[in-house]
Backbone as numpy.savetxt, mean C-alpha at the origin, in Angstrom:
# Nx Ny Nz CAx CAy CAz Cx Cy Cz
-11.94 14.02 17.57 -12.04 13.26 16.33 -13.51 13.01 16.02
-13.94 11.80 15.92 -15.32 11.49 15.62 -15.97 10.88 16.85
-17.27 11.03 16.95 -17.98 10.52 18.11 -18.81 9.33 17.68
-18.57 8.20 18.31 -19.31 6.99 18.04 -19.74 6.39 19.36
-20.57 5.39 19.29 -21.00 4.74 20.52 -19.87 3.90 21.09
-19.99 3.58 22.37 -18.96 2.77 23.03 -18.83 1.40 22.38
-19.88 0.90 21.74 -19.83 -0.42 21.11 -18.82 -0.45 19.96
-18.47 0.71 19.42 -17.53 0.78 18.30 -16.07 0.91 18.76
-15.83 0.86 20.03 -14.48 1.04 20.57 -14.04 -0.18 21.35
-12.74 -0.36 21.41 -12.13 -1.40 22.23 -10.97 -0.76 22.96
-10.68 -1.25 24.14 -9.59 -0.69 24.93 -8.28 -1.32 24.51
-7.24 -0.50 24.42 -5.89 -0.95 24.10 -4.97 -0.37 25.16
-4.21 -1.23 25.78 -3.32 -0.78 26.83 -1.91 -1.23 26.51
-0.95 -0.31 26.59 0.44 -0.68 26.34 1.35 0.27 27.11
2.57 -0.18 27.32 3.57 0.65 27.98 4.49 1.23 26.92
4.85 2.48 27.10 5.82 3.14 26.23 6.86 3.82 27.11
7.98 4.15 26.52 9.01 4.84 27.31 8.50 6.24 27.67
9.07 6.79 28.71 8.69 8.14 29.15 8.96 9.15 28.04
10.03 8.95 27.29 10.38 9.86 26.20 9.29 9.85 25.11
8.84 8.67 24.73 7.80 8.57 23.70 6.51 9.19 24.20
6.18 8.96 25.47 4.96 9.54 26.04 5.01 11.06 25.99
6.16 11.63 26.40 6.30 13.10 26.37 6.17 13.63 24.94
6.83 12.96 24.00 6.75 13.39 22.59 5.32 13.33 22.08
4.63 12.26 22.40 3.25 12.11 21.94 2.35 13.19 22.55
2.54 13.46 23.83 1.75 14.50 24.49 2.04 15.87 23.88
3.30 16.14 23.61 3.67 17.43 23.01 3.08 17.56 21.61
3.20 16.50 20.82 2.66 16.52 19.46 1.14 16.66 19.48
0.48 15.95 20.38 -0.98 16.05 20.50 -1.39 17.48 20.84
-0.68 18.08 21.77 -0.99 19.45 22.17 -0.82 20.42 21.00
0.26 20.24 20.23 0.49 21.11 19.06 -0.64 21.00 18.05
-1.25 19.81 17.96 -2.35 19.60 17.02 -3.71 19.90 17.63
-3.72 20.21 18.91 -4.99 20.48 19.58 -5.81 19.22 19.80
-5.13 18.08 19.96 -5.81 16.81 20.16 -5.57 16.29 21.56
-6.48 15.47 22.02 -6.22 14.75 23.27 -5.18 13.67 22.96
-4.51 13.19 23.99 -3.53 12.12 23.78 -4.22 10.88 23.23
-5.46 10.65 23.62 -6.21 9.49 23.10 -6.45 9.65 21.61
-6.93 10.82 21.20 -7.20 11.05 19.77 -5.91 11.01 18.95
-4.84 11.60 19.49 -3.56 11.58 18.78 -3.06 10.14 18.63
-3.11 9.38 19.72 -2.63 8.00 19.69 -3.47 7.17 18.73
-4.77 7.33 18.76 -5.65 6.58 17.85 -5.31 6.91 16.40
-5.12 8.18 16.10 -4.81 8.60 14.73 -3.46 8.05 14.28
-2.45 8.16 15.15 -1.11 7.68 14.81 -1.11 6.17 14.62
-1.81 5.46 15.47 -1.90 4.01 15.38 -2.62 3.60 14.09
-3.72 4.28 13.78 -4.46 3.97 12.55 -3.61 4.23 11.31
-2.88 5.35 11.31 -2.02 5.68 10.16 -0.94 4.63 9.96
-0.30 4.23 11.04 0.78 3.24 10.94 0.24 1.88 10.50
-0.88 1.46 11.08 -1.47 0.18 10.70 -1.85 0.18 9.22
-2.43 1.27 8.75 -2.82 1.37 7.35 -1.60 1.30 6.44
-0.53 1.98 6.82 0.70 1.97 6.01 1.28 0.56 5.92
1.29 -0.15 7.03 1.81 -1.52 7.03 0.95 -2.41 6.16
-0.37 -2.31 6.30 -1.28 -3.14 5.51 -1.17 -2.83 4.02
-1.04 -1.56 3.67 -0.88 -1.19 2.26 0.45 -1.70 1.72
1.49 -1.63 2.52 2.79 -2.14 2.10 2.73 -3.64 1.84
2.06 -4.36 2.72 1.91 -5.80 2.55 1.10 -6.12 1.30
0.07 -5.33 1.03 -0.74 -5.55 -0.17 0.09 -5.33 -1.42
0.98 -4.32 -1.40 1.85 -4.07 -2.55 2.81 -5.23 -2.78
3.34 -5.78 -1.69 4.25 -6.92 -1.81 3.51 -8.11 -2.39
2.32 -8.38 -1.89 1.55 -9.52 -2.38 1.20 -9.31 -3.85
0.82 -8.11 -4.22 0.50 -7.81 -5.61 1.74 -7.97 -6.47
2.87 -7.50 -5.99 4.10 -7.62 -6.75 4.47 -9.07 -6.99
4.31 -9.91 -5.98 4.62 -11.34 -6.13 3.68 -11.98 -7.15
2.39 -11.63 -7.07 1.41 -12.17 -8.01 1.74 -11.73 -9.43
2.06 -10.46 -9.59 2.38 -9.94 -10.92 3.65 -10.58 -11.46
4.64 -10.81 -10.59 5.87 -11.45 -11.03 5.59 -12.88 -11.51
4.75 -13.60 -10.78 4.39 -14.95 -11.19 3.69 -14.94 -12.55
2.81 -13.97 -12.77 2.15 -13.84 -14.07 3.16 -13.52 -15.17
4.12 -12.66 -14.87 5.14 -12.29 -15.84 5.97 -13.51 -16.24
6.41 -14.28 -15.25 7.21 -15.48 -15.53 6.39 -16.46 -16.36
5.14 -16.65 -16.01 4.27 -17.55 -16.76 4.13 -17.09 -18.21
3.98 -15.78 -18.41 3.87 -15.25 -19.77 5.15 -15.49 -20.57
6.30 -15.45 -19.91 7.56 -15.73 -20.60 7.69 -17.21 -20.92
7.30 -18.04 -19.99 7.45 -19.48 -20.16 6.39 -20.08 -21.08
5.20 -19.49 -21.07 4.10 -20.01 -21.87 3.41 -18.85 -22.61
4.11 -18.27 -23.57 3.54 -17.09 -24.24 2.30 -17.47 -25.06
1.38 -16.55 -25.14 0.20 -16.72 -25.97 0.59 -16.53 -27.42
-0.19 -17.12 -28.31 0.05 -16.93 -29.74 -0.24 -15.47 -30.08
0.53 -14.89 -30.99 0.29 -13.48 -31.34 -1.07 -13.31 -32.03
-1.71 -12.21 -31.72 -2.99 -11.89 -32.35 -2.73 -11.33 -33.75
-3.77 -11.25 -34.54 -3.64 -10.67 -35.88 -3.17 -9.22 -35.80
-3.69 -8.50 -34.81 -3.30 -7.09 -34.66 -1.80 -6.98 -34.34
-1.28 -7.88 -33.51 0.14 -7.86 -33.19 0.97 -8.23 -34.41
0.52 -9.20 -35.17 1.24 -9.60 -36.39 1.30 -8.43 -37.37
0.17 -7.72 -37.52 0.13 -6.57 -38.43 1.07 -5.47 -37.93
1.09 -5.21 -36.62 1.97 -4.18 -36.06 3.43 -4.55 -36.31
3.76 -5.82 -36.19 5.15 -6.26 -36.44 5.51 -6.07 -37.91
4.58 -6.40 -38.79 4.84 -6.20 -40.24 5.02 -4.72 -40.54
4.15 -3.90 -39.98 4.24 -2.45 -40.21 5.57 -1.91 -39.70
6.01 -2.37 -38.55 7.27 -1.95 -37.98 8.42 -2.35 -38.91
8.40 -3.62 -39.35 9.44 -4.09 -40.25 9.46 -3.28 -41.54
8.27 -2.95 -42.07 8.18 -2.17 -43.29 8.81 -0.79 -43.13
8.63 -0.20 -41.94 9.14 1.15 -41.69 10.60 1.17 -41.27
11.04 0.12 -40.56 12.37 0.15 -39.96 13.28 -0.97 -40.45
12.77 -1.85 -41.24 13.57 -2.99 -41.67 13.76 -3.94 -40.50
14.44 -5.01 -40.74 14.71 -5.98 -39.67 15.77 -5.39 -38.73
15.37 -5.16 -37.52 16.28 -4.54 -36.53 16.95 -5.62 -35.72
């Protein structure tokens, strides 16, 4: 992968089932990676996916709150919106 100084790394130790270890070793070999590089890449990908998913949820909640607020406390229509509504009515009648 990439080469950095030891100061940029931290040790992570965990136990996995023998089956997962074999699968990871096999997958790493197929990709031409060391088990360390494969594990680091897989861990980084999963962590990023979880963090992005959480960001989407937080954004969705924020946007929903804004949507509800806009329904409960709508802004006054702008002149451009009033003109668009008149133009629509002129073309389509009261729908």
